[in-house]
N, C-alpha and C positions, 0 to 999 in steps of 0.2 A: 448560356449567350444573353438570356433574357430574364430579368427579374420583376416582378410585379410586387407592391407593397400595399397591404391593406390599410396602412396608416396614412398613405399618400392621400390628400385631398381629391387628387385628380381621377376620373373615372379608369376604370382597370383597362378598358380598351384605349383610351389615350396613352397611358403607360405603355401599353404593347406596341402603339404606333410610335411613340416618342423613342424605345427602346430598339425598334427596328430601324428607324431613321438614324439613331445614332452608329448602330452598329455598321449601317451602310456609309455613314460619313466617315467613320475612321477605318475603314477597309475590311471589317471582319466579315461582311457581305459584299462581294463584288458583282457588278452588273453580270446578269446571267444566272447567279446562284439561286439554286432552288430553296425555297422556304419550306418549313415543315407543313405537312398538313393542318388543317382547322383542328381536327380531332387529336392528332399527336401533339401540337403545341397546347392546346386545352389540357391535355393529359398531363403534360409536363409541367406546365405553371398551376395545375389543380383549379383551373377556373372553367366557367361554360363556354362549350365550344361557340355559342352565339356571340360571345363578348371578342372571341378570335375573329370570326366571321365579319363582325362589325368593324374591327382594326383594320381587316385585309380590303374590306370595301373602301373605307377611308384612303388607305395607301394606293389602291387603285385609282380611285378619282382623282387624287393628286399626282399620278403619273409616276409614283415612286416603283409600285410594282405592277406587273402583269399577271392577271388571274384568267385561267381557262378552265372551265368546267370539266370535270374529269381529268385533267391534265396536270392540275396543280398552279403554285404560285411562284414566280421568280422576279429577281430585282430587274428593275429597267434600266437601261442606260442612262445616265444623268445627262440632262439638257447641254447643249452645247454653249448656250449663252442665256441668261436669265432675260426674261419680258420685261420692259419698263414697269409694268404693275406689279410684278414680282417684287422687283426692286424697291418701289414705293411700299410695298405692304412689310417687307423685311426692315425697312428705315422707320415704319411706324412701331414695328415690334421692339425696335432697338429702343426707341424713344419711351415706350411703356416700361421697358426693363429699367432704364435708368430712372424713371420715376419711381417704380417701386423699389429700387435700390435706395433712392435717396430716403424713401418712408421707412426703410428698415435700418437707416443708419450706416449704409454702405457707400462709399465715396465713387464718384464715375471713375476716378483713378483705379481703385481697387476692382471695378467691374471690368475696365481694360486689361487689367492684368490676368483676371480670370479668362477673358477671351484670348490673351495671348498663350496663357497656361494650355489652353483647349486645343488652340491651333498648333501647339508643339506637339501635345499628345498625338493629335490625330494624324499629323504628319510623320510621327514616329511609328505609326502603326501601318502606313503605306509603304 
């Protein structure tokens, strides 16, 4: 389900966060699904349990998962509607993505196609 890449410049905990977010977004993890324990996921990925705990704390702080000590972690229900500040934050991230793409020689049209491809992939998984 989840893979970490030691050559990826992102910290391992962010790779775990992003991997879980992606699994939820494409329907591999549904609301109410339980996540592996910190120890089990750390063992599966061969990384430090503190890294997984950090990722779970980030996901919990974002409201993406619920964690209860001794009970485990599970996927939270998605929000019914995004708050205006969340939409503004997402818009800023898209602007940064387009700026990064420009500086890598990727056109906005190509980025739009990547987004459409990902939407199609995620819709196919649900």
